[in-house]
C-alpha positions as CSV (number, residue, x, y, z in Angstrom):
1,M,25.7,-8.2,13.1
2,N,22.4,-8.3,11.4
3,P,19.8,-5.5,11.4
4,L,17.3,-5.1,14.1
5,I,13.5,-5.1,13.1
6,M,11.2,-3.0,15.3
7,A,7.5,-2.3,14.8
8,L,5.7,0.8,15.2
9,P,2.0,0.4,16.5
10,G,-0.2,-1.4,13.9
11,A,2.8,-3.1,12.1
12,E,3.4,-5.8,14.7
13,R,2.3,-8.8,12.5
14,L,4.3,-7.9,9.5
15,A,7.4,-7.1,11.5
16,A,7.4,-10.5,13.0
17,A,6.8,-11.9,9.4
18,L,9.8,-10.1,8.1
19,S,11.8,-11.1,11.2
20,A,11.2,-14.7,10.5
21,R,11.7,-14.6,6.8
22,L,15.0,-12.8,7.0
23,G,16.2,-14.4,10.2
24,W,16.8,-11.1,11.9
25,A,16.3,-10.3,15.5
26,Q,13.2,-8.3,16.3
27,G,13.7,-5.6,19.0
28,E,11.1,-3.8,21.2
29,L,9.7,-0.2,20.5
30,M,7.8,1.1,23.2
31,L,5.7,4.3,22.6
32,H,4.9,6.0,25.7
33,R,2.1,8.4,25.6
34,F,2.0,11.2,28.0
35,P,-1.4,12.6,29.2
36,D,-1.4,15.4,26.7
37,G,-0.9,13.1,23.8
38,E,3.0,13.5,23.1
39,S,4.9,10.6,22.3
40,C,8.3,9.1,23.8
41,P,9.8,6.2,22.0
42,R,12.0,3.7,24.1
43,L,13.9,1.2,21.9
44,R,15.3,-1.9,23.3
45,P,17.8,-3.7,23.1
46,A,20.7,-1.3,22.4
47,V,20.9,0.0,18.9
48,A,24.4,1.5,18.8
49,G,26.3,0.4,15.8
50,R,23.4,-1.5,14.5
51,E,21.2,-1.1,11.5
52,V,17.6,-0.5,12.7
53,V,14.6,-1.4,10.5
54,L,11.3,0.5,11.3
55,V,8.0,-1.1,10.2
56,A,5.2,1.1,9.9
57,A,1.6,1.0,9.2
58,L,0.8,4.5,7.9
59,A,-2.7,4.6,7.0
60,Q,-4.3,7.5,8.8
61,P,-0.9,8.9,8.7
62,D,-1.3,12.2,10.4
63,A,-1.5,10.4,13.9
64,R,1.3,8.0,12.9
65,L,4.2,10.2,11.3
66,V,5.2,12.0,14.5
67,P,5.8,8.7,16.3
68,L,7.7,7.4,13.2
69,Y,9.8,10.6,13.0
70,L,10.7,10.5,16.7
71,S,11.6,6.7,16.8
72,A,13.8,7.1,13.8
73,S,15.4,10.1,15.4
74,V,15.9,8.5,18.8
75,A,17.3,5.6,17.2
76,R,19.9,7.8,15.4
77,E,20.5,9.6,18.6
78,L,21.4,6.4,20.4
79,G,24.0,5.4,17.7
80,A,22.1,3.5,15.1
81,R,24.4,3.0,12.1
82,R,21.7,3.3,9.6
83,I,17.8,3.5,9.7
84,G,15.5,1.8,7.3
85,L,11.9,2.2,6.9
86,V,9.4,-0.5,5.7
87,A,6.1,1.3,5.0
88,P,4.0,-0.8,2.8
89,Y,1.4,1.8,2.2
90,L,3.2,5.3,1.6
91,P,0.8,8.2,2.4
92,Y,0.7,11.8,0.9
93,M,1.4,10.7,-2.6
94,R,-2.0,11.8,-4.1
95,Q,-1.3,15.5,-3.4
96,D,1.5,15.5,-6.3
97,A,0.2,18.9,-7.7
98,V,-1.2,22.2,-7.0
99,F,-5.2,21.6,-7.8
100,E,-6.6,24.7,-6.3
101,E,-5.1,28.2,-5.4
102,G,-3.5,28.3,-2.0
103,Q,-2.5,24.5,-1.8
104,G,0.9,23.1,-1.9
105,V,2.5,19.8,-3.0
106,T,2.3,17.9,0.2
107,A,3.9,14.6,-1.3
108,R,7.1,16.6,-1.5
109,H,6.9,17.9,2.1
110,I,6.2,14.5,3.5
111,A,9.2,13.0,1.4
112,R,11.6,15.4,2.9
113,L,10.4,14.5,6.5
114,L,11.0,11.0,6.0
115,S,14.2,11.5,4.1
116,C,15.6,13.5,6.8
117,C,15.2,10.7,9.4
118,C,15.6,7.5,7.5
119,D,18.5,6.2,5.3
120,W,16.2,4.0,3.1
121,L,12.8,3.2,2.5
122,V,10.9,0.1,1.0
123,T,7.2,0.5,0.1
124,V,4.7,-1.4,-2.0
125,D,3.0,0.2,-5.3
126,P,2.8,3.9,-4.4
127,H,0.6,6.2,-6.1
128,L,2.9,7.5,-8.7
129,H,0.8,9.5,-11.0
130,R,2.8,12.7,-11.7
131,Y,6.0,11.2,-10.8
132,R,7.7,8.4,-12.4
133,H,10.0,7.4,-9.8
134,L,10.1,8.0,-5.9
135,S,13.7,9.2,-6.4
136,E,12.1,12.6,-7.7
137,I,10.9,13.5,-4.4
138,Y,12.9,11.1,-1.9
139,S,16.5,11.8,-1.4
140,I,17.1,8.5,0.2
141,A,17.5,4.9,-1.5
142,T,14.2,3.3,-2.2
143,V,12.8,0.2,-3.5
144,V,9.1,-0.3,-4.7
145,A,8.1,-4.0,-3.8
146,P,5.6,-5.0,-6.5
147,A,2.1,-6.5,-5.5
148,A,1.4,-7.8,-8.9
149,P,3.0,-11.4,-8.4
150,A,1.1,-12.0,-5.2
151,I,-2.2,-10.8,-6.6
152,A,-1.8,-12.7,-9.5
153,A,-1.0,-16.0,-7.7
154,W,-4.1,-15.6,-5.4
155,V,-6.4,-14.8,-8.8
156,A,-4.9,-17.9,-10.4
157,A,-5.4,-20.0,-7.3
158,Q,-8.9,-18.5,-6.2
159,V,-10.7,-17.5,-9.2
160,E,-12.0,-19.7,-12.2
161,R,-11.4,-18.3,-15.6
162,P,-10.8,-14.7,-14.4
163,L,-11.3,-11.4,-16.4
164,L,-9.3,-8.4,-14.9
165,I,-10.6,-5.1,-14.9
166,G,-8.6,-2.1,-14.4
167,P,-10.3,1.2,-12.8
168,D,-9.2,3.4,-15.7
169,E,-6.7,3.9,-18.5
170,E,-4.0,5.0,-16.3
171,S,-4.0,1.4,-14.7
172,A,-3.6,-0.4,-17.7
173,Q,0.2,-1.3,-17.7
174,W,0.0,-2.6,-14.1
175,V,-3.4,-4.6,-14.7
176,A,-1.9,-6.0,-17.7
177,Q,1.3,-7.2,-15.6
178,V,-1.2,-8.9,-13.2
179,A,-3.0,-10.4,-16.2
180,A,0.1,-11.7,-17.8
181,L,1.2,-13.3,-14.5
182,A,-2.1,-14.8,-13.8
183,G,-2.5,-16.0,-17.4
184,C,-5.9,-14.3,-18.1
185,P,-7.2,-11.6,-20.3
186,Y,-7.9,-8.0,-19.1
187,T,-9.6,-4.9,-19.9
188,V,-9.9,-1.4,-18.1
189,L,-12.6,1.0,-17.4
190,R,-13.1,4.6,-18.6
191,K,-13.3,6.8,-15.3
192,V,-14.3,10.4,-14.8
193,R,-14.1,11.8,-11.1
194,S,-15.7,15.0,-10.3
195,G,-15.1,15.1,-6.6
196,D,-13.6,12.9,-3.7
197,R,-16.7,10.8,-3.6
198,A,-18.2,11.4,-7.1
199,V,-17.2,8.8,-9.9
200,A,-18.5,7.7,-13.0
201,V,-17.1,4.6,-15.0
202,S,-17.9,2.9,-18.2
203,L,-17.3,-0.5,-19.4
204,P,-15.6,-0.8,-23.0
205,Q,-17.4,-2.2,-25.8
206,G,-16.9,-5.6,-27.3
207,V,-15.3,-7.4,-24.4
208,A,-15.5,-11.2,-24.4
209,W,-16.7,-11.7,-21.0
210,Q,-18.9,-14.8,-21.5
211,G,-17.9,-17.5,-19.2
212,R,-15.6,-15.3,-17.4
213,S,-15.3,-14.3,-13.7
214,P,-14.7,-10.5,-13.4
215,V,-12.1,-9.3,-11.0
216,L,-11.9,-5.7,-10.3
217,V,-8.4,-4.5,-9.1
218,D,-7.2,-1.4,-8.0
219,D,-4.2,0.1,-6.1
220,I,-6.0,2.3,-3.4
221,V,-9.3,1.8,-2.2
222,S,-10.3,4.6,-0.4
223,T,-13.8,5.8,-0.7
224,A,-14.6,2.5,-2.9
225,R,-16.7,4.8,-5.0
226,T,-14.7,3.6,-8.3
227,M,-15.5,-0.2,-7.4
228,I,-19.0,0.6,-6.5
229,A,-19.6,2.4,-9.8
230,A,-17.9,-0.4,-11.8
231,A,-19.9,-3.1,-9.9
232,G,-23.0,-1.3,-11.0
233,Q,-22.1,-1.0,-14.7
234,I,-21.1,-4.7,-14.6
235,A,-24.4,-5.7,-13.2
236,A,-26.3,-3.5,-15.8
237,A,-24.1,-5.2,-18.6
238,G,-25.3,-8.5,-17.5
239,W,-21.9,-9.9,-16.3
240,P,-21.4,-12.0,-13.1
241,P,-20.8,-10.2,-9.7
242,P,-17.1,-9.3,-9.6
243,V,-14.5,-10.1,-7.2
244,C,-12.7,-6.9,-5.7
245,I,-9.1,-6.8,-5.2
246,G,-7.3,-3.7,-3.6
247,V,-3.5,-3.3,-2.8
248,H,-4.0,-0.5,-0.1
249,A,-7.2,-1.2,1.8
250,L,-8.1,2.3,3.3
251,F,-11.6,1.9,3.2
252,A,-12.6,5.4,4.7
253,G,-15.7,5.8,6.6
254,D,-18.5,3.4,5.3
255,A,-16.6,2.4,2.2
256,Y,-16.4,-1.2,3.2
257,A,-19.8,-1.7,3.9
258,A,-21.0,0.3,0.9
259,L,-19.1,-1.9,-1.2
260,Q,-20.3,-5.1,0.3
261,A,-23.9,-3.9,-0.5
262,A,-22.8,-3.3,-4.1
263,G,-23.6,-6.8,-5.2
264,V,-19.9,-8.2,-5.3
265,T,-18.9,-11.8,-5.0
266,R,-15.9,-11.0,-2.5
267,I,-13.7,-8.2,-1.3
268,V,-10.0,-9.2,-0.9
269,S,-6.9,-7.1,-0.2
270,C,-3.1,-7.1,0.3
271,D,-2.0,-6.8,3.8
272,S,-0.2,-3.5,3.1
273,V,-2.8,-1.8,5.3
274,P,-4.2,-4.0,8.1
275,H,-8.0,-4.7,7.5
276,V,-10.4,-7.6,7.6
277,S,-10.4,-8.1,4.1
278,N,-6.6,-8.9,4.1
279,A,-5.8,-12.1,2.1
280,I,-2.9,-11.6,-0.1
281,A,0.4,-11.5,2.2
282,L,3.3,-9.3,0.9
283,D,5.9,-10.3,3.4
284,G,7.9,-12.2,0.7
285,V,8.3,-9.4,-1.6
286,L,8.9,-7.1,1.1
287,A,11.7,-9.2,2.6
288,T,13.3,-9.4,-0.8
289,A,13.4,-5.4,-1.1
290,V,14.6,-4.9,2.5
291,R,17.6,-7.5,2.0
292,E,18.6,-5.4,-1.3
293,L,18.7,-2.1,0.8
294,S,20.1,-3.3,4.1
295,G,23.7,-3.3,4.8
296,T,24.0,-6.9,5.1
C-alpha cells in the first residue's frame, strides 16, 4: 500500500501537489485547539500498518513544532509503519555553535526532537554552515532536495542576459551551480554582519556587468538586510536594478516592504515558505527526494 500524505496547517498546497505527483492518497490531519491553546491531532483514515508522510511548513517554528511532534507521535501510537517528514524549510539551523556565554547549540536539540518522532526527513537547502551534512546532527535518514535546478530554470526563462550575484563568499559554490545550470556568469559579494539587522556588503571590482541584468540570489531571506545593502551598492555602481531571488522567504517584520522600497526590479522566492513572492515551485524535486526515502 502506498504511503499516506498528510498536511499540517500551512502546508496544504504542497501536500496536494506531492499527492498528485506521486500518485499517493492524501489523508486528513485535523488539529483541534483547546481553549488553553493545547493541540490534539486526529488522523484519518486509519494509519495502522501504513507509511505516513507529514508535510510541514515550519517558518515561525515555535508555534508549529509541537503540533508536528504530536502528529508524528499520534501516528506512531496508532500503528503507522514508518513516519516521514517533508519540511522544505528546516528551522533552527543557524544556531549551530555557541556565540555568547550561556547559549547552547539549539540546532542539535531540534534535530534530536525531530529524529525521535520521525523515521526520515526531506528538506530543501538547509543552512549548513558549520555542518557539512545533516547526518552530523540528525540520527534519521535525510535527503536534501536542491533548489538550484528550479531557480536556474526560472532565471533562464524570465531574465534576459542574467548576471547572478551571491550574498557572500560562502555562497560561491551554490551560486556557481545555479549559474552553470542557467548558462550565465556570476559573482559574489563581500559581506560583513555586525548584528541581526546590520549588514555591510561590497561589490567586487572588475565585473563585466554591461548589458547584463543583475540577479541577487540568497538561500534564506529573513531581515532582507543583505539584499537591501546589495541593491544599494548595485545602484551606486551604476548597474541596473536587480531581480531578487530567495529560496526560503521568511521576510521577518517589515523586511518584504523594505526590500520592495530598495529599488529592485522584482522579488521572487521558492515556495518552501508560503509567501506572496512565491514563483518557483519545488514539488518536483521534493517528490523525487520523497520517493527515494519512502518504503515504496
